[in-house]
Structures are given as C-alpha cells and as structure tokens.
C-alpha positions in Angstrom: -12.8 4.2 26.8 -12.5 1.7 24.0 -14.4 3.9 21.3 -12.3 7.1 22.9 -9.0 5.3 22.2 -9.7 3.9 18.5 -11.6 7.0 17.5 -8.2 8.9 18.8 -6.1 6.3 17.0 -8.2 7.2 13.9 -7.5 10.6 14.2 -3.9 10.4 14.7 -3.1 7.9 11.9 -6.4 8.0 9.9 -4.9 5.9 6.6 -3.9 3.5 9.2 -5.9 -0.2 9.4 -7.0 -1.4 12.6 -7.9 -4.9 13.8 -9.8 -5.4 16.8 -9.0 -8.9 18.3 -12.5 -10.1 20.2 -12.0 -11.5 23.7 -11.0 -15.6 23.2 -13.0 -17.9 25.1 -11.7 -18.4 28.4 -13.1 -21.0 31.6 -12.9 -20.7 35.1 -12.8 -23.4 37.4 -14.6 -23.2 41.0 -17.9 -21.9 39.0 -19.2 -24.3 37.5 -20.5 -24.5 34.3 -21.5 -26.5 31.1 -17.7 -26.6 30.2 -16.5 -29.6 32.2 -17.7 -28.1 35.4 -16.4 -24.6 34.3 -17.8 -21.8 33.0 -16.8 -18.3 31.1 -16.4 -15.2 33.4 -19.7 -13.6 33.2 -18.9 -10.6 31.7 -16.7 -11.6 28.7 -19.6 -12.3 26.7 -20.1 -8.6 27.5 -16.7 -7.2 26.9 -16.9 -9.3 22.9 -20.3 -7.6 22.5 -19.1 -4.3 23.5 -15.6 -5.2 21.6 -17.9 -5.7 18.1 -20.1 -2.9 18.9 -17.2 -0.3 19.2 -15.8 -1.9 15.9 -18.5 -1.7 14.0 -19.1 2.3 15.5 -16.2 3.3 14.7 -14.9 1.4 11.0 -12.4 -0.7 12.6 -12.1 -4.2 11.4 -13.3 -7.0 14.1 -11.6 -10.2 14.1 -14.0 -12.8 16.4 -11.4 -14.8 17.7 -13.9 -16.6 20.5 -16.1 -18.1 17.3 -13.2 -18.8 15.5 -11.7 -21.0 18.3 -15.2 -23.0 18.3 -17.6 -20.7 20.1 -19.4 -22.4 23.8 -17.0 -24.5 25.4 -14.2 -24.5 23.0 -11.7 -24.1 25.5 -12.5 -27.3 26.9 -12.4 -28.8 23.9 -9.0 -27.6 22.7 -7.4 -28.4 26.5 -9.0 -32.0 27.1 -7.9 -33.2 23.4 -5.6 -35.6 22.9 -2.8 -33.1 21.3 -4.1 -30.0 23.2 -4.4 -26.6 22.0 -5.2 -25.1 25.7 -3.3 -25.3 28.6 -5.2 -27.3 31.9 -5.9 -23.1 32.7 -8.5 -23.0 29.6 -7.6 -19.6 29.2 -4.1 -19.9 27.7 -3.0 -21.3 24.5 -0.2 -24.4 24.0 2.4 -23.5 21.3 0.6 -25.9 19.1 -2.6 -23.9 19.7 -1.1 -20.8 19.4 0.1 -21.8 15.8 -3.1 -23.3 15.1 -5.2 -20.0 15.9 -2.2 -18.0 14.5 -3.0 -19.8 11.4 -6.8 -18.8 11.1 -6.1 -15.6 11.8 -3.4 -15.6 9.0 -5.4 -17.7 6.9 -8.8 -15.0 7.3 -6.7 -11.8 7.2 -5.0 -12.8 3.3 -8.6 -13.9 2.6 -10.3 -10.2 3.5 -7.1 -9.1 1.6 -8.0 -10.8 -1.6 -12.0 -10.1 -1.2 -10.4 -6.2 -0.5 -8.4 -6.7 -4.0 -11.3 -8.5 -6.0 -13.2 -5.5 -5.2 -11.2 -3.4 -6.3 -10.9 -4.7 -9.3 -7.3 -6.1 -9.0 -6.0 -8.9 -10.2 -3.9 -11.2 -8.0 
C-alpha cells in the first residue's frame, strides 16, 4: 500500500519534495517488557522497516523519528524524566515534548537543506 501511494504521489506531483516520517516509539502496558514493564507493539519495528525500505525504493526522504527520540525505551525515559516529554501512556508527547521533537525535525530539515545547497555549490 505505502509503495503504491508514494509512487502515485510521485507521478501526480513529480517535482514535490516528499518526506516520510518513520513511526516513533510507543510503548504498550500490560504486555511486559524491558521498558518499565512495557514494550512496543510487536509490529511496530516491522512498520518502521517497511517505511524505510519503501522510502528508499521510491526515492523519498525518510526521517527516523524513533532513532531521533532515542531508540529503544526512549518513550519510557521521556515519560519518566523530571520534566516529561511523553505522556504517561508512553505514546503521546506532552506539549514540551512536541516542541522538543519538532525542534529536532526542524534542525534536521535545515541541516539537510544546507547540505543540498552545498552539494549544488550554492553559498548561504
């Protein structure tokens, strides 16, 4: 499904810049696990792997949200920090957390743009 949707978007808007945001970490209670007794839903890793692979196959940029938030158990760390960035459900960000991860995304986009300009030989 994802491959078809991205391919169709590429055909209908060939000059569009497309960024696929990988799935962030989310932890589920009640299934046990290494992250404060919680674990990610089993299919979440597969979803991220498919997103990354399809982005590469279709020439779409991919942003590793899971990696940028800290990888394994990051939702637990972010939820239990003195100023939590994740809500107690370990799925949704707090307002401060949304600003934090949004800032990381913004910084990554601007850095990628600067690298693209430099590769084209354009100065700031």
